[in-house]
C-alpha positions in Angstrom: -5.9 -35.0 -1.1 -3.5 -33.5 1.5 -3.9 -29.7 2.3 -1.8 -27.1 0.5 1.2 -25.8 2.8 0.5 -22.0 3.5 1.8 -19.1 5.4 0.4 -15.9 6.7 1.1 -12.1 7.1 -0.1 -10.5 10.4 0.3 -6.7 11.1 -1.3 -4.9 14.1 -1.8 -1.2 14.0 -3.2 1.1 16.8 -5.5 3.8 15.3 -6.7 7.2 16.8 -10.2 6.6 16.1 -13.4 4.6 17.2 -14.3 1.2 16.0 -17.1 2.5 14.1 -15.0 5.0 12.3 -12.4 2.3 11.5 -15.2 -0.1 10.4 -16.4 2.7 7.9 -12.7 3.2 6.6 -12.2 -0.5 5.8 -15.7 -1.4 4.4 -17.1 1.6 2.2 -15.9 2.8 -1.1 -15.0 6.1 0.2 -13.4 5.0 3.3 -11.1 2.5 1.4 -10.1 5.3 -1.1 -8.7 7.4 1.6 -5.9 4.8 2.7 -6.0 1.7 0.4 -6.6 1.5 -3.2 -7.1 4.2 -5.9 -10.5 3.2 -6.4 -13.0 0.7 -4.5 -16.4 -0.6 -4.7 -18.0 -2.6 -2.0 -21.4 -4.6 -2.0 -21.8 -4.8 1.7 -22.5 -7.9 3.8 -21.4 -11.5 3.7 -21.8 -12.8 0.2 -21.4 -9.3 -1.1 -17.9 -8.3 -2.9 -15.2 -5.8 -2.6 -13.5 -4.5 -6.0 -10.2 -2.8 -5.7 -8.1 -1.0 -8.3 -4.5 0.2 -8.4 -4.9 1.5 -11.9 -5.7 -0.6 -15.5 -4.4 -4.0 -15.4 -4.0 -4.2 -11.6 -7.5 -4.5 -10.3 -9.8 -7.3 -9.2 -12.9 -8.4 -7.2 -13.3 -10.8 -4.4 -16.3 -12.2 -2.4 -16.8 -11.1 1.1 -16.5 -14.1 3.5 -16.9 -12.2 7.0 -19.0 -9.3 8.0 -19.4 -8.5 11.6 -20.0 -4.8 11.9 -17.6 -2.9 14.1 -15.6 -6.3 14.8 -14.3 -8.3 11.8 -14.4 -8.1 7.9 -12.8 -10.3 5.3 -12.8 -11.1 1.5 -11.3 -14.3 -0.3 -8.9 -14.0 -3.3 -8.8 -16.9 -5.8 -5.7 -18.0 -7.7 -6.8 -21.0 -9.5 -5.4 -24.4 -8.6 -1.8 -25.5 -7.8 0.0 -28.3 -9.5 -1.6 -30.8 -7.5 -5.0 -29.5 -8.4 -5.8 -28.0 -5.0 -7.7 -24.8 -5.0 -5.6 -21.6 -4.0 -7.6 -19.5 -1.8 -6.2 -16.6 0.1 -8.1 -14.7 2.6 -7.7 -10.9 3.8 -9.3 -10.5 7.2 -9.3 -7.3 9.3 -10.1 -7.6 13.3 -11.4 -4.6 15.1 -10.8 -4.1 18.9 -11.6 -0.8 20.9 -8.8 -0.3 23.5 -8.7 2.6 26.0 -10.0 5.3 23.6 -8.2 3.9 20.4 -8.8 1.1 18.1 -6.4 -1.7 17.4 -6.8 -3.3 13.9 -5.1 -6.4 13.0 -4.7 -7.6 9.4 -4.3 -11.1 8.7 -3.7 -12.6 5.2 -3.6 -16.3 5.2 -3.3 -19.0 2.5 -0.3 -17.8 0.9 2.0 -20.5 -0.4 4.7 -21.9 1.5 7.0 -22.7 -1.1 9.7 -20.7 -2.9 7.6 -19.9 -5.8 5.6 -17.7 -3.6 8.5 -15.9 -1.9 8.8 -12.8 -3.9 5.0 -12.3 -3.8 5.1 -12.7 0.1 7.8 -10.3 0.4 5.9 -7.6 -1.6 2.6 -8.2 0.3 4.5 -7.8 3.5 6.1 -4.4 2.2 2.6 -3.4 1.1 0.7 -4.1 3.9 3.3 -2.4 6.3 2.6 0.8 4.1 -0.9 0.6 3.9 -1.6 -0.2 7.6 0.4 2.9 8.5 -1.4 4.8 6.0 -4.7 3.8 7.6 -3.5 5.0 11.0 -1.8 8.1 9.6 -5.0 9.5 7.8 -6.9 9.4 11.3 -3.9 10.9 13.3 -3.0 13.7 10.6 -5.9 14.0 8.2 -9.2 13.3 9.9 -12.3 13.7 7.5 -9.9 14.7 4.6 -10.5 13.0 1.3 -7.3 11.8 -0.6 -5.9 13.0 -3.8 -3.3 11.1 -5.6 -0.3 11.5 -7.8 0.7 8.1 -9.1 2.4 6.3 -11.5 2.9 2.4 -12.5 5.6 1.9 -15.2 7.4 -1.2 -16.6 11.1 -1.4 -16.1 13.8 -3.5 -18.1 16.3 -3.3 -15.3 16.7 -5.9 -12.4 16.1 -4.8 -8.9 19.1 -3.3 -7.9 19.4 -1.6 -11.3 16.0 -0.1 -10.9 16.7 1.0 -7.3 20.0 2.6 -8.1 18.3 4.7 -10.9 15.5 5.8 -8.5 18.0 6.7 -5.7 20.2 8.8 -8.4 16.8 10.5 -9.2 16.0 11.4 -5.7 12.9 9.3 -5.8 13.8 6.9 -3.2 16.3 7.9 -0.3 19.7 6.8 -1.4 21.2 7.5 2.0 21.0 5.6 5.3 19.5 8.1 7.6 20.6 6.2 10.8 24.4 7.3 9.9 24.1 11.0 9.2 22.4 13.9 11.0 21.0 15.3 7.6 17.5 14.1 7.0 16.8 12.1 3.7 15.1 13.8 0.9 12.8 13.0 -2.0 12.9 14.9 -5.2 9.4 15.4 -6.7 8.8 18.9 -7.8 11.7 19.8 -5.8 13.6 18.3 -2.8 11.4 17.5 0.1 12.6 16.2 3.4 11.5 12.8 4.2 10.6 10.9 7.4 11.2 7.5 6.5 8.4 4.9 7.6 9.8 1.8 6.0 12.5 0.9 3.4 14.0 -2.3 1.9 16.4 -1.3 -0.8 15.6 -2.8 -4.1 12.1 -3.5 -3.1 10.2 -0.6 -1.4 10.4 3.1 0.3 7.9 4.6 2.2 8.2 8.0 3.7 6.0 11.1 5.1 6.8 14.4 3.4 6.2 17.0 6.0 6.6 19.9 3.6 3.7 18.7 1.5 1.4 18.7 4.5 2.6 15.1 5.6 1.7 13.4 2.4 2.8 9.9 2.1 5.0 8.7 -0.7 5.3 4.9 -1.4 7.5 3.3 -4.2 7.5 -0.3 -4.8 9.4 -2.5 -7.3 7.1 -5.3 -8.3 9.0 -7.8 -10.5 9.1 -5.8 -14.0 6.9 -2.9 -12.9 7.5 -0.1 -10.4 4.6 1.8 -8.6 4.9 5.4 -7.4 2.0 6.6 -5.1 1.8 10.0 -3.3 -1.2 10.2 -1.0 -2.1 13.9 -0.4 -5.0 15.1 1.9 -4.3 18.9 2.4 -3.2 19.9 -0.9 -5.6 21.5 -3.7 -6.2 19.9 -7.1 -3.8 22.3 -9.2 -1.0 21.5 -6.5 -1.6 17.5 -7.2 -1.8 18.1 -10.8 1.5 19.9 -10.9 2.9 17.2 -8.8 1.8 14.6 -11.0 3.1 16.3 -14.1 6.6 16.6 -12.3 6.5 12.9 -11.2 5.7 11.6 -14.5 8.6 13.4 -15.8 10.9 12.3 -13.2 10.0 8.7 -13.4 10.4 8.9 -17.2 13.8 10.2 -17.1 15.0 7.9 -14.2 13.9 4.7 -15.9 14.6 5.6 -19.6 16.8 3.0 -21.4 19.7 3.8 -23.8 
């Protein structure tokens, strides 16, 4: 049986932390919750497991295949078999290296299908990892030692990508302007308009920005097929403020994507 053709994603990020601190951030329940999923559970060690959740219906568990404290950590995701009966295994590996007072983290996700059926998933994973790796570094740079409080929503949409994006831009939930062509800073309209420092944007797919007026919170929007995810990561806001942001986000998302 021939091997399944595959492709990989590789993203490197410099983090203002020690290798030990980064190891804790990527291999423990509490560490992962600060920058990655809504919830996480890790059974430590090679042969253990990692469970990640982005809300009901979007969660899963995978075995740990790589565990070298302070250096390398990875798990394997299974996607059944392909049309020729070959097992589909996707590895997520983190490589940690201390360099001159900082730590370089290299994320490698390998085993992704090389055919066109995987294109949309591949692009979505590139978008997601770009945001997540940014947020890992952002936590250490701006919010060392602080826990994360989230306001979030993951809702279905009956619109196509462009139609969904246009609705979100009109509601101010993504920046509808190209900030390279104007001196005015882009804004995101949550409980009120907030200036946004764009991290990454691909119209019709994702939007990520830091919101300085919300104590450098990070806002990420991703259109994933027939669902849209909204993730506001806060680190210096109190619980009542985040609860108010959650209520406002829910209202604005519902209004933006309402049909009829």
